[in-house]
GUMAR-895635 format. One record per residue: residue number from 1; chain; x, y, z of N, C-alpha, C in turn; residue in three letters. Coordinates in nm, 2 decimals, decimal comma. Layout:
<rs>
NUM/A/X/Y/Z/X/Y/Z/X/Y/Z/ala $
...
</rs>
This chain:
<rs>
1/A/0,40/0,46/-1,99/0,38/0,33/-1,91/0,30/0,23/-1,99/met $
2/A/0,34/0,11/-2,00/0,27/0,01/-2,07/0,14/-0,04/-2,00/asp $
3/A/0,06/-0,12/-2,07/-0,07/-0,16/-2,00/-0,04/-0,25/-1,89/gln $
4/A/0,07/-0,34/-1,90/0,09/-0,43/-1,78/0,12/-0,35/-1,66/thr $
5/A/0,21/-0,25/-1,67/0,24/-0,17/-1,55/0,12/-0,10/-1,49/ser $
6/A/0,03/-0,05/-1,57/-0,09/0,02/-1,53/-0,18/-0,08/-1,46/leu $
7/A/-0,19/-0,20/-1,52/-0,28/-0,30/-1,45/-0,22/-0,34/-1,32/leu $
8/A/-0,09/-0,36/-1,31/-0,03/-0,40/-1,19/-0,05/-0,29/-1,08/trp $
9/A/-0,04/-0,16/-1,11/-0,06/-0,06/-1,01/-0,21/-0,06/-0,97/leu $
10/A/-0,30/-0,08/-1,06/-0,44/-0,08/-1,02/-0,47/-0,20/-0,93/phe $
11/A/-0,42/-0,32/-0,97/-0,45/-0,44/-0,88/-0,38/-0,42/-0,75/val $
12/A/-0,26/-0,36/-0,74/-0,19/-0,34/-0,61/-0,27/-0,25/-0,52/ser $
13/A/-0,33/-0,14/-0,58/-0,40/-0,05/-0,50/-0,53/-0,11/-0,45/ser $
14/A/-0,59/-0,20/-0,53/-0,72/-0,27/-0,49/-0,68/-0,37/-0,37/leu $
15/A/-0,57/-0,44/-0,39/-0,53/-0,53/-0,29/-0,50/-0,46/-0,16/leu $
16/A/-0,43/-0,35/-0,17/-0,40/-0,27/-0,05/-0,52/-0,22/0,02/phe $
17/A/-0,62/-0,17/-0,05/-0,74/-0,11/0,01/-0,84/-0,22/0,06/cys $
18/A/-0,83/-0,34/0,00/-0,93/-0,44/0,04/-0,88/-0,53/0,15/ser $
19/A/-0,75/-0,51/0,19/-0,70/-0,60/0,30/-0,76/-0,56/0,43/thr $
20/A/-0,82/-0,66/0,50/-0,88/-0,63/0,63/-0,78/-0,66/0,74/asn $
21/A/-0,75/-0,56/0,82/-0,65/-0,58/0,93/-0,73/-0,59/1,06/gln $
22/A/-0,68/-0,67/1,15/-0,74/-0,68/1,28/-0,63/-0,69/1,39/val $
23/A/-0,66/-0,64/1,50/-0,56/-0,64/1,61/-0,64/-0,68/1,74/ser $
24/A/-0,58/-0,77/1,81/-0,63/-0,83/1,93/-0,59/-0,74/2,05/leu $
25/A/-0,68/-0,69/2,13/-0,65/-0,62/2,25/-0,71/-0,69/2,37/thr $
26/A/-0,65/-0,66/2,49/-0,70/-0,72/2,61/-0,71/-0,62/2,72/val $
27/A/-0,81/-0,63/2,80/-0,83/-0,53/2,91/-0,86/-0,62/3,04/ser $
28/A/-0,78/-0,59/3,14/-0,67/-0,50/3,16/-0,55/-0,54/3,07/pro $
29/A/-0,48/-0,43/3,02/-0,37/-0,45/2,92/-0,24/-0,50/2,99/ser $
30/A/-0,24/-0,63/3,01/-0,11/-0,68/3,07/-0,11/-0,83/3,04/arg $
31/A/0,00/-0,89/3,04/0,01/-1,04/3,01/-0,01/-1,13/3,12/ser $
32/A/-0,01/-1,08/3,25/-0,03/-1,16/3,37/-0,16/-1,12/3,44/gln $
33/A/-0,24/-1,22/3,47/-0,37/-1,19/3,54/-0,37/-1,27/3,67/met $
34/A/-0,44/-1,21/3,77/-0,46/-1,28/3,90/-0,58/-1,37/3,89/ser $
35/A/-0,58/-1,48/3,96/-0,70/-1,57/3,96/-0,82/-1,49/4,01/lys $
36/A/-0,93/-1,51/3,93/-1,06/-1,45/3,97/-1,08/-1,32/3,90/gly $
37/A/-0,99/-1,27/3,82/-1,00/-1,14/3,75/-1,10/-1,15/3,64/glu $
38/A/-1,17/-1,03/3,60/-1,25/-1,02/3,48/-1,16/-0,97/3,37/phe $
39/A/-1,17/-1,04/3,26/-1,09/-1,00/3,14/-1,18/-0,99/3,02/val $
40/A/-1,15/-0,89/2,94/-1,22/-0,87/2,81/-1,12/-0,87/2,70/ser $
41/A/-1,14/-0,95/2,60/-1,06/-0,95/2,48/-1,14/-0,91/2,36/leu $
42/A/-1,08/-0,83/2,27/-1,16/-0,77/2,16/-1,08/-0,77/2,03/ser $
43/A/-1,14/-0,80/1,92/-1,08/-0,80/1,79/-1,11/-0,66/1,73/cys $
44/A/-1,02/-0,57/1,73/-1,04/-0,44/1,67/-1,02/-0,45/1,52/glu $
45/A/-1,13/-0,44/1,44/-1,13/-0,48/1,30/-1,16/-0,36/1,21/glu $
46/A/-1,12/-0,37/1,09/-1,15/-0,27/0,99/-1,29/-0,30/0,92/asp $
47/A/-1,32/-0,43/0,91/-1,44/-0,47/0,84/-1,51/-0,57/0,93/asp $
48/A/-1,63/-0,53/0,98/-1,71/-0,62/1,07/-1,77/-0,74/1,00/ser $
49/A/-1,77/-0,73/0,87/-1,83/-0,84/0,79/-1,74/-0,96/0,78/ser $
50/A/-1,61/-0,94/0,83/-1,52/-1,06/0,82/-1,55/-1,17/0,92/ala $
51/A/-1,63/-1,14/1,02/-1,67/-1,24/1,12/-1,56/-1,29/1,21/gly $
52/A/-1,48/-1,20/1,27/-1,37/-1,24/1,35/-1,42/-1,30/1,48/trp $
53/A/-1,36/-1,41/1,52/-1,39/-1,48/1,65/-1,26/-1,50/1,73/lys $
54/A/-1,28/-1,51/1,86/-1,17/-1,53/1,95/-1,14/-1,68/1,96/leu $
55/A/-1,02/-1,72/1,96/-0,98/-1,86/1,98/-0,86/-1,86/2,08/arg $
56/A/-0,83/-1,98/2,13/-0,72/-1,99/2,22/-0,67/-2,13/2,22/arg $
57/A/-0,54/-2,14/2,26/-0,47/-2,27/2,29/-0,42/-2,27/2,43/asn $
58/A/-0,46/-2,37/2,50/-0,41/-2,39/2,64/-0,36/-2,53/2,65/thr $
59/A/-0,32/-2,57/2,77/-0,26/-2,70/2,80/-0,37/-2,81/2,79/thr $
60/A/-0,50/-2,77/2,79/-0,61/-2,86/2,79/-0,68/-2,86/2,66/arg $
61/A/-0,67/-2,76/2,58/-0,76/-2,75/2,46/-0,68/-2,68/2,35/glu $
62/A/-0,72/-2,70/2,22/-0,66/-2,64/2,11/-0,76/-2,58/2,02/thr $
63/A/-0,74/-2,46/1,98/-0,82/-2,38/1,88/-0,97/-2,37/1,93/arg $
64/A/-0,99/-2,36/2,06/-1,12/-2,35/2,11/-1,18/-2,21/2,09/lys $
65/A/-1,30/-2,20/2,04/-1,36/-2,07/2,01/-1,43/-2,02/2,13/glu $
66/A/-1,43/-1,89/2,15/-1,50/-1,83/2,26/-1,65/-1,87/2,26/cys $
67/A/-1,70/-1,91/2,38/-1,84/-1,95/2,39/-1,85/-2,10/2,39/gly $
68/A/-1,74/-2,17/2,34/-1,74/-2,32/2,34/-1,66/-2,37/2,46/asp $
69/A/-1,73/-2,36/2,58/-1,67/-2,41/2,70/-1,59/-2,30/2,78/gly $
70/A/-1,57/-2,18/2,72/-1,50/-2,08/2,79/-1,55/-1,94/2,73/trp $
71/A/-1,56/-1,84/2,82/-1,59/-1,71/2,78/-1,73/-1,69/2,73/gly $
72/A/-1,77/-1,57/2,71/-1,90/-1,53/2,65/-1,88/-1,44/2,54/arg $
73/A/-1,92/-1,49/2,42/-1,90/-1,41/2,29/-2,00/-1,30/2,28/ser $
74/A/-1,95/-1,18/2,24/-2,03/-1,06/2,21/-1,98/-1,00/2,09/ala $
75/A/-2,02/-1,05/1,97/-1,97/-1,00/1,84/-1,83/-1,05/1,82/gly $
76/A/-1,74/-0,95/1,80/-1,60/-0,97/1,79/-1,52/-0,96/1,92/ser $
77/A/-1,59/-0,96/2,03/-1,53/-0,96/2,16/-1,56/-1,08/2,24/ser $
78/A/-1,49/-1,10/2,35/-1,51/-1,22/2,43/-1,48/-1,18/2,58/cys $
79/A/-1,57/-1,20/2,67/-1,56/-1,16/2,81/-1,54/-1,29/2,89/asn $
80/A/-1,44/-1,28/2,98/-1,42/-1,39/3,07/-1,44/-1,34/3,21/ile $
81/A/-1,55/-1,38/3,28/-1,58/-1,32/3,41/-1,49/-1,37/3,52/ser $
82/A/-1,43/-1,49/3,50/-1,35/-1,54/3,61/-1,23/-1,61/3,55/tyr $
83/A/-1,11/-1,56/3,56/-0,99/-1,62/3,51/-0,93/-1,72/3,61/met $
84/A/-0,90/-1,83/3,56/-0,84/-1,94/3,64/-0,71/-1,98/3,58/ser $
85/A/-0,62/-2,04/3,65/-0,49/-2,08/3,60/-0,50/-2,17/3,47/pro $
86/A/-0,61/-2,24/3,46/-0,62/-2,32/3,34/-0,65/-2,24/3,21/ser $
87/A/-0,68/-2,11/3,23/-0,70/-2,02/3,12/-0,57/-1,96/3,06/ala $
88/A/-0,46/-2,00/3,12/-0,33/-1,95/3,07/-0,31/-2,01/2,93/ser $
89/A/-0,27/-1,93/2,84/-0,25/-1,98/2,70/-0,23/-1,87/2,60/gly $
90/A/-0,25/-1,91/2,48/-0,23/-1,81/2,36/-0,37/-1,78/2,31/val $
91/A/-0,40/-1,65/2,29/-0,52/-1,61/2,24/-0,50/-1,53/2,11/tyr $
92/A/-0,60/-1,55/2,01/-0,59/-1,47/1,89/-0,73/-1,46/1,82/trp $
93/A/-0,74/-1,37/1,72/-0,86/-1,36/1,64/-0,84/-1,43/1,51/cys $
94/A/-0,96/-1,49/1,47/-0,95/-1,56/1,34/-1,08/-1,54/1,26/glu $
95/A/-1,07/-1,51/1,13/-1,19/-1,49/1,05/-1,24/-1,62/0,99/ser $
96/A/-1,36/-1,60/0,93/-1,42/-1,72/0,86/-1,33/-1,78/0,75/arg $
97/A/-1,25/-1,69/0,69/-1,17/-1,73/0,58/-1,03/-1,79/0,63/glu $
98/A/-1,01/-1,78/0,76/-0,89/-1,84/0,82/-0,78/-1,74/0,84/gly $
99/A/-0,80/-1,61/0,82/-0,70/-1,51/0,85/-0,69/-1,49/1,00/ala $
100/A/-0,57/-1,46/1,05/-0,55/-1,45/1,19/-0,49/-1,31/1,22/thr $
101/A/-0,50/-1,28/1,35/-0,45/-1,15/1,40/-0,32/-1,18/1,48/ser $
102/A/-0,27/-1,08/1,55/-0,16/-1,10/1,64/-0,20/-1,19/1,75/asn $
103/A/-0,11/-1,26/1,81/-0,15/-1,35/1,93/-0,10/-1,28/2,06/ser $
104/A/-0,17/-1,32/2,17/-0,13/-1,27/2,30/-0,12/-1,38/2,39/ile $
105/A/-0,01/-1,38/2,47/0,02/-1,48/2,57/-0,03/-1,43/2,71/asn $
106/A/-0,12/-1,50/2,77/-0,18/-1,46/2,90/-0,15/-1,57/3,00/ile $
107/A/-0,10/-1,53/3,11/-0,06/-1,62/3,22/-0,15/-1,58/3,34/thr $
108/A/-0,22/-1,68/3,40/-0,30/-1,66/3,51/-0,24/-1,73/3,63/val $
109/A/-0,22/-1,65/3,74/-0,15/-1,71/3,86/-0,24/-1,70/3,98/thr $
110/A/-0,23/-1,80/4,06/-0,30/-1,80/4,19/-0,22/-1,74/4,30/gly $
111/A/-0,10/-1,70/4,27/-0,02/-1,64/4,37/-0,06/-1,49/4,39/gly $
112/A/0,02/-1,43/4,48/-0,02/-1,29/4,52/0,07/-1,19/4,45/ser $
113/A/0,17/-1,23/4,37/0,25/-1,13/4,30/0,24/-1,15/4,15/val $
114/A/0,22/-1,04/4,08/0,22/-1,05/3,93/0,32/-0,94/3,88/ile $
115/A/0,37/-0,97/3,76/0,45/-0,87/3,69/0,37/-0,81/3,58/leu $
116/A/0,35/-0,68/3,59/0,27/-0,60/3,49/0,36/-0,56/3,38/gln $
117/A/0,35/-0,63/3,27/0,44/-0,60/3,15/0,36/-0,58/3,03/ser $
118/A/0,41/-0,52/2,92/0,33/-0,50/2,80/0,29/-0,63/2,74/pro $
119/A/0,16/-0,63/2,70/0,10/-0,75/2,64/0,14/-0,76/2,49/val $
120/A/0,17/-0,64/2,43/0,20/-0,64/2,29/0,35/-0,60/2,28/leu $
121/A/0,41/-0,64/2,16/0,56/-0,61/2,14/0,59/-0,46/2,16/pro $
122/A/0,70/-0,43/2,21/0,75/-0,29/2,24/0,83/-0,24/2,12/val $
123/A/0,80/-0,12/2,08/0,87/-0,06/1,96/1,02/-0,03/2,00/met $
124/A/1,11/-0,07/1,92/1,25/-0,04/1,95/1,27/0,11/1,96/glu $
125/A/1,34/0,15/2,07/1,37/0,29/2,09/1,28/0,35/2,19/gly $
126/A/1,16/0,28/2,22/1,07/0,33/2,32/1,11/0,30/2,46/asp $
127/A/1,04/0,35/2,56/1,07/0,32/2,70/0,96/0,22/2,75/asp $
128/A/0,99/0,13/2,84/0,89/0,04/2,89/0,91/0,03/3,04/val $
129/A/0,80/0,03/3,11/0,80/0,02/3,26/0,74/-0,11/3,30/thr $
130/A/0,80/-0,18/3,39/0,76/-0,30/3,45/0,71/-0,28/3,59/leu $
131/A/0,60/-0,33/3,63/0,55/-0,31/3,77/0,54/-0,45/3,84/his $
132/A/0,59/-0,45/3,95/0,58/-0,57/4,03/0,48/-0,54/4,15/cys $
133/A/0,37/-0,61/4,15/0,27/-0,56/4,24/0,20/-0,68/4,31/lys $
134/A/0,14/-0,65/4,42/0,05/-0,75/4,49/-0,09/-0,70/4,47/thr $
135/A/-0,18/-0,77/4,53/-0,32/-0,73/4,53/-0,35/-0,61/4,61/lys $
136/A/-0,26/-0,58/4,71/-0,29/-0,47/4,80/-0,20/-0,35/4,78/thr $
137/A/-0,07/-0,36/4,75/0,01/-0,24/4,74/0,14/-0,27/4,66/ser $
138/A/0,21/-0,16/4,63/0,34/-0,18/4,56/0,45/-0,18/4,67/his $
139/A/0,54/-0,28/4,66/0,65/-0,29/4,76/0,78/-0,30/4,68/leu $
140/A/0,89/-0,29/4,75/1,02/-0,31/4,69/1,03/-0,45/4,63/pro $
141/A/1,09/-0,45/4,51/1,09/-0,57/4,43/1,22/-0,59/4,36/ala $
142/A/1,26/-0,72/4,34/1,37/-0,76/4,26/1,33/-0,80/4,12/asp $
143/A/1,39/-0,75/4,02/1,36/-0,78/3,88/1,46/-0,86/3,82/phe $
144/A/1,42/-0,96/3,75/1,50/-1,06/3,68/1,47/-1,07/3,53/tyr $
145/A/1,58/-1,09/3,46/1,57/-1,12/3,32/1,65/-1,25/3,28/lys $
146/A/1,58/-1,34/3,23/1,63/-1,47/3,19/1,70/-1,54/3,31/asp $
147/A/1,64/-1,52/3,43/1,69/-1,58/3,55/1,80/-1,51/3,62/gly $
148/A/1,85/-1,40/3,57/1,95/-1,32/3,63/1,90/-1,19/3,69/ser $
149/A/1,94/-1,15/3,81/1,89/-1,03/3,88/1,94/-0,91/3,80/leu $
150/A/1,85/-0,82/3,77/1,89/-0,69/3,71/1,91/-0,59/3,81/ile $
151/A/1,81/-0,56/3,89/1,83/-0,47/4,00/1,71/-0,47/4,09/arg $
152/A/1,72/-0,41/4,21/1,61/-0,40/4,30/1,56/-0,26/4,30/thr $
153/A/1,43/-0,25/4,29/1,36/-0,12/4,29/1,27/-0,09/4,41/glu $
154/A/1,31/0,01/4,49/1,23/0,03/4,62/1,08/0,06/4,59/pro $
155/A/1,05/0,12/4,48/0,91/0,16/4,45/0,83/0,05/4,38/ala $
156/A/0,90/-0,06/4,35/0,83/-0,18/4,29/0,81/-0,17/4,14/gly $
157/A/0,87/-0,07/4,07/0,86/-0,06/3,93/1,00/-0,03/3,87/his $
158/A/1,02/-0,07/3,75/1,15/-0,05/3,68/1,12/-0,01/3,54/met $
159/A/1,19/0,10/3,50/1,18/0,15/3,36/1,31/0,12/3,28/thr $
160/A/1,28/0,07/3,16/1,39/0,04/3,07/1,38/0,15/2,96/ile $
161/A/1,49/0,23/2,95/1,49/0,34/2,85/1,55/0,29/2,72/his $
162/A/1,49/0,34/2,61/1,54/0,31/2,47/1,56/0,16/2,45/his $
163/A/1,45/0,10/2,45/1,45/-0,05/2,43/1,52/-0,09/2,30/val $
164/A/1,59/-0,20/2,31/1,65/-0,25/2,19/1,63/-0,40/2,19/ser $
165/A/1,67/-0,47/2,08/1,65/-0,61/2,07/1,72/-0,69/2,18/lys $
166/A/1,82/-0,63/2,23/1,89/-0,70/2,34/1,81/-0,71/2,47/ser $
167/A/1,70/-0,63/2,48/1,62/-0,64/2,60/1,51/-0,74/2,59/his $
168/A/1,50/-0,81/2,48/1,40/-0,92/2,47/1,44/-1,03/2,57/glu $
169/A/1,34/-1,09/2,62/1,36/-1,21/2,71/1,25/-1,23/2,81/gly $
170/A/1,28/-1,32/2,90/1,18/-1,36/3,01/1,21/-1,28/3,13/leu $
171/A/1,10/-1,21/3,18/1,11/-1,12/3,29/1,02/-1,17/3,40/tyr $
172/A/1,07/-1,15/3,53/0,99/-1,19/3,64/1,03/-1,10/3,76/lys $
173/A/0,96/-1,09/3,86/0,99/-1,01/3,98/0,97/-1,09/4,11/cys $
174/A/1,02/-1,04/4,22/1,01/-1,11/4,35/1,00/-1,00/4,45/his $
175/A/0,90/-1,03/4,54/0,87/-0,94/4,66/0,89/-1,02/4,78/ile $
176/A/0,98/-0,97/4,87/1,00/-1,05/4,99/0,87/-1,07/5,07/ser $
177/A/0,86/-1,18/5,13/0,74/-1,22/5,21/0,61/-1,24/5,13/ser $
178/A/0,62/-1,21/5,00/0,50/-1,23/4,92/0,52/-1,34/4,81/his $
179/A/0,64/-1,35/4,76/0,67/-1,45/4,66/0,71/-1,39/4,53/gly $
180/A/0,71/-1,48/4,43/0,76/-1,45/4,30/0,65/-1,45/4,19/glu $
181/A/0,66/-1,37/4,10/0,56/-1,37/3,99/0,60/-1,47/3,88/ser $
182/A/0,50/-1,51/3,80/0,54/-1,59/3,68/0,63/-1,51/3,59/pro $
183/A/0,69/-1,58/3,49/0,77/-1,52/3,39/0,69/-1,48/3,27/ser $
184/A/0,72/-1,37/3,21/0,66/-1,32/3,09/0,76/-1,28/2,99/ser $
185/A/0,73/-1,31/2,87/0,82/-1,28/2,76/0,79/-1,14/2,71/trp $
186/A/0,90/-1,06/2,69/0,88/-0,92/2,64/0,95/-0,92/2,50/ile $
187/A/0,87/-0,89/2,40/0,92/-0,88/2,26/0,94/-0,74/2,22/ser $
188/A/1,05/-0,72/2,14/1,08/-0,59/2,09/1,08/-0,60/1,94/val $
189/A/1,01/-0,51/1,88/1,00/-0,50/1,73/1,07/-0,38/1,68/thr $
190/A/1,14/-0,39/1,56/1,21/-0,28/1,51/1,12/-0,18/1,44/gly $
191/A/1,17/-0,06/1,43/1,09/0,05/1,37/1,10/0,03/1,22/lys $
192/A/1,00/0,07/1,14/1,00/0,06/1,00/1,12/0,13/0,94/pro $
193/A/1,19/0,07/0,84/1,31/0,13/0,78/1,28/0,22/0,66/thr $
194/A/1,16/0,19/0,60/1,12/0,27/0,49/1,03/0,39/0,53/thr $
195/A/1,05/0,50/0,47/0,97/0,62/0,50/0,89/0,66/0,37/thr $
196/A/0,77/0,71/0,39/0,69/0,76/0,28/0,75/0,88/0,22/ala $
197/A/0,74/0,90/0,09/0,79/1,03/0,03/0,71/1,15/0,08/pro $
198/A/0,78/1,26/0,08/0,71/1,38/0,13/0,59/1,42/0,04/pro $
199/A/0,48/1,47/0,10/0,37/1,50/0,02/0,40/1,62/-0,07/pro $
200/A/0,33/1,62/-0,19/0,35/1,73/-0,28/0,25/1,85/-0,24/val $
201/A/0,31/1,97/-0,24/0,23/2,08/-0,20/0,11/2,10/-0,30/tyr $
202/A/-0,01/2,11/-0,24/-0,13/2,13/-0,33/-0,19/2,00/-0,38/gly $
203/A/-0,12/1,89/-0,35/-0,18/1,76/-0,41/-0,29/1,71/-0,31/ala $
204/A/-0,39/1,65/-0,37/-0,50/1,59/-0,29/-0,46/1,46/-0,23/thr $
205/A/-0,51/1,42/-0,11/-0,47/1,30/-0,05/-0,52/1,18/-0,13/pro $
206/A/-0,45/1,06/-0,13/-0,50/0,95/-0,21/-0,63/0,89/-0,15/pro $
207/A/-0,71/0,84/-0,24/-0,84/0,79/-0,20/-0,84/0,64/-0,22/val $
208/A/-0,88/0,56/-0,12/-0,88/0,42/-0,12/-0,97/0,37/-0,23/cys $
209/A/-0,92/0,28/-0,31/-1,00/0,23/-0,42/-0,96/0,28/-0,56/gly $
210/A/-0,88/0,39/-0,55/-0,83/0,45/-0,68/-0,68/0,42/-0,69/ala $
211/A/-0,64/0,39/-0,82/-0,50/0,36/-0,84/-0,41/0,48/-0,80/pro $
212/A/-0,29/0,45/-0,76/-0,20/0,56/-0,73/-0,17/0,65/-0,85/pro $
213/A/-0,13/0,77/-0,83/-0,10/0,86/-0,94/0,00/0,80/-1,03/pro $
214/A/-0,02/0,81/-1,16/0,07/0,74/-1,25/0,20/0,81/-1,25/val $
215/A/0,20/0,95/-1,24/0,32/1,02/-1,24/0,42/0,98/-1,13/ser $
216/A/0,36/0,93/-1,02/0,45/0,89/-0,91/0,51/0,75/-0,93/ala $
217/A/0,46/0,68/-1,03/0,51/0,54/-1,04/0,56/0,51/-1,18/ala $
218/A/0,59/0,62/-1,26/0,65/0,59/-1,39/0,79/0,54/-1,38/leu $
219/A/0,82/0,43/-1,46/0,95/0,38/-1,46/1,04/0,47/-1,53/pro $
220/A/1,17/0,47/-1,51/1,27/0,55/-1,58/1,27/0,52/-1,73/pro $
221/A/1,27/0,63/-1,81/1,26/0,62/-1,95/1,40/0,61/-2,01/val $
222/A/1,43/0,51/-2,09/1,57/0,49/-2,15/1,59/0,60/-2,26/ser $
223/A/1,71/0,61/-2,30/1,75/0,71/-2,40/1,68/0,68/-2,53/ala $
224/A/1,69/0,55/-2,58/1,62/0,52/-2,71/1,47/0,55/-2,71/pro $
225/A/1,41/0,51/-2,60/1,27/0,53/-2,59/1,23/0,68/-2,59/ser $
226/A/1,32/0,76/-2,52/1,29/0,90/-2,52/1,31/0,96/-2,66/gln $
227/A/1,41/0,91/-2,74/1,43/0,96/-2,87/1,32/0,93/-2,96/leu $
228/A/1,27/0,80/-2,95/1,15/0,76/-3,04/1,03/0,85/-3,00/val $
229/A/1,01/0,86/-2,87/0,90/0,94/-2,83/0,90/1,09/-2,88/phe $
230/A/1,02/1,15/-2,88/1,04/1,28/-2,93/1,01/1,29/-3,08/thr $
231/A/1,07/1,19/-3,15/1,05/1,19/-3,30/0,90/1,17/-3,33/leu $
232/A/0,83/1,09/-3,26/0,69/1,07/-3,29/0,61/1,20/-3,26/val $
233/A/0,65/1,26/-3,15/0,58/1,39/-3,12/0,60/1,50/-3,23/cys $
234/A/0,73/1,50/-3,28/0,75/1,60/-3,39/0,68/1,56/-3,52/his $
235/A/0,67/1,43/-3,55/0,59/1,39/-3,67/0,45/1,43/-3,65/leu $
236/A/0,39/1,40/-3,54/0,25/1,43/-3,51/0,22/1,57/-3,53/val $
237/A/0,31/1,66/-3,48/0,29/1,80/-3,49/0,32/1,85/-3,63/val $
238/A/0,42/1,80/-3,70/0,47/1,86/-3,83/0,39/1,81/-3,94/phe $
239/A/0,35/1,68/-3,94/0,28/1,63/-4,06/0,15/1,70/-4,10/cys $
240/A/0,06/1,73/-4,00/-0,06/1,80/-4,04/-0,03/1,94/-4,09/pro $
241/A/0,07/2,00/-4,03/0,11/2,14/-4,08/0,16/2,13/-4,22/tyr $
242/A/0,25/2,03/-4,25/0,30/2,02/-4,39/0,20/1,99/-4,49/phe $
243/A/0,10/1,89/-4,46/0,00/1,86/-4,55/-0,09/1,98/-4,58/ile $
244/A/-0,13/2,05/-4,47/-0,22/2,16/-4,49/-0,15/2,27/-4,58/ser $
245/A/-0,02/2,29/-4,56/0,05/2,39/-4,64/0,06/2,35/-4,78/thr $
246/A/0,08/2,22/-4,81/0,09/2,17/-4,94/-0,05/2,18/-5,02/leu $
247/A/-0,15/2,15/-4,95/-0,29/2,17/-5,01/-0,32/2,31/-5,04/leu $
248/A/-0,28/2,40/-4,95/-0,30/2,54/-4,98/-0,22/2,59/-5,10/met $
249/A/-0,10/2,54/-5,12/-0,02/2,58/-5,23/-0,08/2,53/-5,36/val $
250/A/-0,13/2,40/-5,36/-0,19/2,34/-5,48/-0,32/2,42/-5,52/ile $
251/A/-0,40/2,45/-5,42/-0,52/2,52/-5,44/-0,50/2,66/-5,50/leu $
252/A/-0,39/2,72/-5,44/-0,36/2,86/-5,49/-0,31/2,86/-5,63/tyr $
253/A/-0,23/2,76/-5,67/-0,18/2,75/-5,81/-0,29/2,72/-5,91/arg $
254/A/-0,40/2,66/-5,87/-0,51/2,62/-5,96/-0,64/2,71/-5,94/his $
255/A/-0,62/2,82/-5,87/-0,74/2,90/-5,85/-0,78/2,97/-5,98/arg $
256/A/-0,90/2,99/-6,02/-0,94/3,06/-6,14/-0,92/3,21/-6,12/pro $
257/A/-0,87/3,28/-6,23/-0,85/3,42/-6,23/-0,90/3,48/-6,36/thr $
258/A/-0,92/3,62/-6,36/-0,98/3,69/-6,47/-0,88/3,69/-6,59/gly $
259/A/-0,75/3,67/-6,57/-0,65/3,68/-6,67/-0,63/3,55/-6,74/asn $
260/A/-0,69/3,44/-6,70/-0,67/3,31/-6,76/-0,72/3,32/-6,91/asp $
261/A/-0,64/3,27/-7,00/-0,69/3,26/-7,14/-0,80/3,17/-7,16/pro $
262/A/-0,89/3,19/-7,26/-1,00/3,10/-7,28/-0,95/2,96/-7,32/pro $
263/A/-1,03/2,86/-7,29/-1,00/2,72/-7,32/-0,99/2,71/-7,46/val $
264/A/-0,89/2,65/-7,51/-0,87/2,63/-7,65/-0,84/2,48/-7,69/ser $
265/A/-0,88/2,45/-7,81/-0,85/2,32/-7,86/-0,75/2,33/-7,97/met $
266/A/-0,64/2,26/-7,95/-0,53/2,27/-8,05/-0,54/2,15/-8,15/val $
267/A/-0,55/2,18/-8,27/-0,56/2,08/-8,38/-0,43/2,09/-8,46/met $
268/A/-0,36/1,98/-8,46/-0,23/1,98/-8,53/-0,25/1,91/-8,66/thr $
269/A/-0,21/1,96/-8,77/-0,21/1,90/-8,90/-0,10/1,79/-8,90/gln $
270/A/-0,12/1,69/-8,99/-0,02/1,59/-9,00/0,12/1,65/-9,03/pro $
271/A/0,22/1,59/-8,97/0,35/1,64/-8,99/0,41/1,59/-9,13/ile $
272/A/0,45/1,68/-9,20/0,51/1,64/-9,33/0,65/1,60/-9,31/arg $
273/A/0,71/1,57/-9,42/0,85/1,52/-9,41/0,94/1,63/-9,36/gly $
274/A/1,05/1,59/-9,33/1,15/1,68/-9,27/1,19/1,79/-9,37/glu $
275/A/1,18/1,75/-9,50/1,22/1,84/-9,60/1,12/1,95/-9,61/gln $
276/A/1,16/2,07/-9,61/1,07/2,19/-9,62/0,99/2,22/-9,49/gly $
277/A/1,03/2,16/-9,38/0,96/2,19/-9,26/0,97/2,33/-9,21/leu $
278/A/1,09/2,38/-9,23/1,11/2,52/-9,19/1,04/2,62/-9,27/asp $
279/A/1,02/2,58/-9,40/0,95/2,67/-9,49/0,80/2,68/-9,46/asp $
280/A/0,74/2,56/-9,42/0,60/2,56/-9,40/0,56/2,60/-9,26/asp $
281/A/0,65/2,61/-9,16/0,62/2,64/-9,02/0,54/2,76/-9,00/tyr $
282/A/0,58/2,87/-9,08/0,50/2,99/-9,06/0,36/2,98/-9,11/asp $
283/A/0,34/2,89/-9,21/0,21/2,88/-9,27/0,12/2,79/-9,18/asp $
284/A/0,17/2,71/-9,09/0,09/2,62/-9,01/0,04/2,70/-8,89/ile $
285/A/0,12/2,79/-8,83/0,09/2,85/-8,71/-0,05/2,92/-8,71/ile $
286/A/-0,08/3,00/-8,82/-0,21/3,07/-8,81/-0,33/2,97/-8,82/pro $
287/A/-0,31/2,86/-8,88/-0,43/2,77/-8,90/-0,44/2,66/-8,80/ser $
288/A/-0,35/2,66/-8,71/-0,35/2,55/-8,62/-0,45/2,56/-8,51/val $
289/A/-0,47/2,68/-8,46/-0,55/2,70/-8,34/-0,68/2,76/-8,37/thr $
290/A/-0,78/2,69/-8,32/-0,92/2,74/-8,33/-0,98/2,76/-8,20/thr $
291/A/-1,02/2,88/-8,16/-1,07/2,91/-8,03/-1,22/2,88/-8,02/glu $
292/A/-1,25/2,82/-7,91/-1,40/2,80/-7,89/-1,43/2,86/-7,75/his $
293/A/-1,51/2,96/-7,75/-1,55/3,03/-7,63/-1,67/2,96/-7,57/his $
294/A/-1,66/2,93/-7,45/-1,77/2,86/-7,38/-1,85/2,97/-7,30/phe $
</rs>
């Protein structure tokens, strides 16, 4: 793996581990509230140092922070002791750097009928139950989607099994002699399509702040690259062996032994003419070499 790929993996792991995620929750957990109810909103955060604050948009105000004319701030939470119809709007968390959380639509009604529906998006494939209720009891109710009657439920609640994208829309309910609830939008989110690879037996879990295992992120190696890599490996292994063997042979051939003749100095007389060279050869040999023993 080249240095660029390693750097990218390291930066990616740091970015993944340093990302602060926040989720807005509301209690009671529903999108419709009755006038006069106590409501608490909270930013469930990974890092309290981010300084998350509650904000809202209503028909009267925009981006108003909790404590500025509405609610009472308590760290990353906001408590509203008395909900009024003017508090209907969109609520969200926002950090000092401008990062935002999911948003929640809250409707406050002065009527006696409310539709208790999920305040957060429903996961595709899950079941969802809608309750049509009054302040006193559950009564038979008619349930509507996008203005059309779905069905009437004697117990006042309706369950939708295996929710899909086609179930998104505006829902409301009606109870005879009590009235109709406001409409609430139900969102459906799809399940993640990607799955994590199965864990390796005996492997340690990843630690946040450390780059992912290099072995799990190596790019495929091409055939030429594999050939070059193999050749280099063979050279690295073979060259030291070859050099060491050659040195051993040289040292062996030049080692001193007891059978080596004494060092001699050879003195050669001037070469005479070619004529009579053969006759004098035998006379030269005895007088040529003089041995000097050290």
